N, C-alpha and C positions, 0 to 999 in steps of 0.2 A: 686514800685505795677503795678501789670498785673493788662488792661483794662478789666471794669467793667461792662458784661452784665444781663439782668433780665432774667428769663426761667418760660413759666409755664405749665403747664396741664391742656392742654385743653378741658380736658375733664370733668373737676372738678367743671362742672356748671358752665361754658363759656355763658355769654351772651352777646351779642352787647354795652351793655350797659359797666360792666366791660372790656371788649374787650377795647372800646376806653379808657376808662378814665384812665388803668394801658397803653399804647400806649402813653396818652400825658406830663402821670407821668413819665415816666423812657425819651423819646425824652427832654420833654425842664427840667430833672432835670441830665442829664450831661450823661448816662449813655451810653453805646455804641452800646448794644442793646436789640430787644427784639424777644428770643425765645419762639417755644412753642412746644409739644409737635403732636401729628398728631393718635388720639384713636377713637373710638367710642365712647367708653365707660371706667370703672376702672377694672379689677381683677373680684372684688367682689364686691357687695355691687348696693345702685338704681342708677340707670337708668338718671343724670342731660343734663343740661344743655351743647350741645357739638359743638362751633363750628364747619364750618365744613371749612379741614387747610387753603384751598390755597382761599374759598370765603374772611377767615380774615386777608390771606398774600394781597388779595389783596386791599383793605380799606386799613392800614399798608401804602403800596406802594402809597401810594394817599396822605395818611392826617398825611404823615410825608417826613419828607428832613431831615436830618441828621443819624439818629439811620440806624443800617446793623440791618436783621432779617432773621426766613429763621424754617423750621426743627429740630429738636431734639429732635424724626427723621421720613419720613414718611416713611413706610413700604414702598418694593417694591407687597407685599404680595397679600394687596388689593388695591396695586392701578401701574393698566399701566404701563412697562416705558418708553415706548412711552408718551402716557399723563401729566406723571409727568416729564420730558422735555418741553413737548411745553409751562405749561402752566409756569413755572419756567420758560422759555425764553422769554417770554409774562410777565409775574412779573414784574422782573427782566431792563427789558426792561423802563418799565412805573417807577420803582423808580428811575434808572436809574440808572443801578449798585450795588445795595445794598444787594441784599440780597444770602443767601451761603447754598447754598443747603443738608441737614442731609438727610440721604435713609438707611435706615435698613432692615433686612430680612425679619419682623415680626417677634411673642415672644407668642401675646395673645391670650390664646384661646379664653376664652368671644368670645369677638366679631368677629372672626373669624363664631364658630359656626351658635353663632345669626344672620350676615349679608350672608354668605352660602359661602364664601373662602375658599379656602383650604390653612391651615396653613402649611402644610406635613412632614415629619419628615423634622429631625434635616440634613442631609447630605444631599438632596432635598433642603429645605428652602437653602442653603444656597450656594450651585452649582442658586436656582433658582434666588438666590440673584445676586453671580457673574454676572453671565447674567446679569441683567437687567444694573448696572452699567457699563457693555460692550456695552449695549447700550443706557444708556443715555450719555456718554461720548462722542459715535459716533457724536450722533446726535447735543453736545454744543457745541464740538468744531469743525467739519470740515464745512467748509461752502460751500463743493459739495457735490455730493450729497454721500448717504452714504448705503453698503447693510451689509450684516451679516445672517447666517443660524446657528440657536442654538437650543436648546432641548425643549425651551421653549418661543424662541421669534425669529420674523427673519423683515429684511429691506429690503425693495427691494427702489433702490432711489430712497431712503431716505433722503428729507431736508424740514427742519423746519426755520421758518421764521412765526414774523419777529424778531430778531436773539436784544441776551444780548451784551448791547453798549460794554463792554469787550474780548480781544479777547479768546477763549475758554466758554467764557461763565461764568454762576457764578462757583465758587470753590462748589466743594462738599466736604463737610464735610461725616467721621466716624465715629460711636460711639460707643465707647465698650473698655473695660478690655482683653477680651480673647488673652493671648497668638499666639492660637493656629488655629483661624479663624477669630480670628476682624483686627489681627493685620496685619497679611501679605499679606489684603485685603483692609487692609488701604497703605499699604506699594508699590502696587499696581495701587489703584485708587484716592488716599483720596490729597482732596490741602490741606488738614485738618482734623487732627485727632482728636475727644473729649473723655476725657474719663470719668468716671462717679464714680463718689465719690470715685478716689480718695488721700487713707494721702499725704505727700510730699515725703516722704523715696517712696512709693510703684509708684508714678509717675517716680521717677527717675527714678526705672526698666524697665517700662514698656517705657520711654521710648530711655532709653537705648537700650530697645530692637529691638521695632521697630527704630531704625538710623543702627541699624543690618542688619532692614529687605529692609530697606531703598535700601542702600549700595547692597546685596543682587539683588538688583530686577533695576539694574545699576541708578539708581537715590541720591539724596543729601539729605542730612536731611532737610535741611535748605528752601527745596521744597513744606516740611511739615505743615503748624505750630501747633503747641499744645495748644491743647484748654480742659478745663477742665469745669464740670455743677455737678454742690454740692448744697445741700441744705443749705437755711441761717436761721439759727434762733438769726432776732436782734430786740434789745431793747433797749431802748435809759436807762433806766436803769436796776439795775440787779434783780428788781424788774420785769418790762413786763419782758426779761429774761425766769426770772424763771415760769409766767401765762403761756408764752405760751411751754416753756416746760412738765408741766402737770407732771410733776413727773420724768421724765424721766435726766439722769443722765447728765451731760454734758459734763462732760471726755469721756464718753459714746462716743457720740457721736459724738468727736469730733474723736475717734478710727478708726473712720467708714467714718472717708473722707469729715463730714459735719460742718459749717462754721455754732461755737456761742458764740453768746454774747453781750459787749456795744461795742460802738464806738472804744474802743480801744483795745480790743479782733479780734475782727473782722480782725479790720484795721492790727495786731499779726499773726494773724495765717495766712491773703492777703500777710503777706512779704512774709511767710515759702513757699508759695505756686510759688511766685515770684524768689525766689533762688532754684526752683525743676527745675525750667523752661517752668511753664506755663507762660503761652501770656496771654490768656485769660481766666479768671472767668465767668462761664456761675450761678450763685446766682437763683437756685429753686423761686419759692416765692407763698407758698403755700395760703399765704392769699390774694384770689386778691382782697379783698373788705379795705384791707387794705392798701390807696394809698398813706396814710400820714408816712403806715411806711416808706414807700420806697422815700421817698419823706425827713424823715429823715437821712435815715441810707446814702443816696447822700451827704445833709450840712456835713453827717459829718465822713466821710468816702474813698466818692471822694474828694473833699478839701486836 
């Protein structure tokens, strides 16, 4: 069985009360971690509460003791990599080394347009992303001042303190399934690759390709942790599951990599992911008020 963590969409009405209940439930129920998205709002629909990422993770660092946590993922398109590295180092220091730093290129047009950030066309966006990863890794992994000259970012004898308690700082997580852009970037920069909504069969294919790219980059496959983020639709009974599905066929969702079912069905699907090489599954939990469901899933699946 892979490790099981929970992933929350932070822009889906997440306020302090919900975040605190979720964090305590995840910590107390035995899940491995709690992760969340970093968005101002959803791509469509009404604007809801969306706790700012680093404020929420700072609270988590101080008010939990065991779980790992972090963004899945934080866009460099609206967060400057120097500020992100500084904040991440500080929060990881507070948490005693439990942060995992997920970074992405950015993708959602609505939030960038609304708040005045340049998303850029795809090639430039990924060029900026790679530079940002270079800046973050330099700052987090070097105990000495570092310099960098790029198209988007520059450093001159820069050094960040306080530092993470871990040598090299918090692990860098690269999320996505793209074989042309994302996997090569993961092969160069990632300490953890996080696939998204992949079936076991697809995960095996992507995993093998990442191994090839890692060897080409002069790294060993075991240097990069392999994880997966996918939606969870869990119910105590078949009737509970059906009510959450709202008429959507369970089989169709499973074909798209989504975990659906009662405890025995969820456990079976997680077993297939374990066989495929997934070391941790981040289960996307959209019912943020259903902490009873989180507890029930932990009792029946984690035990």
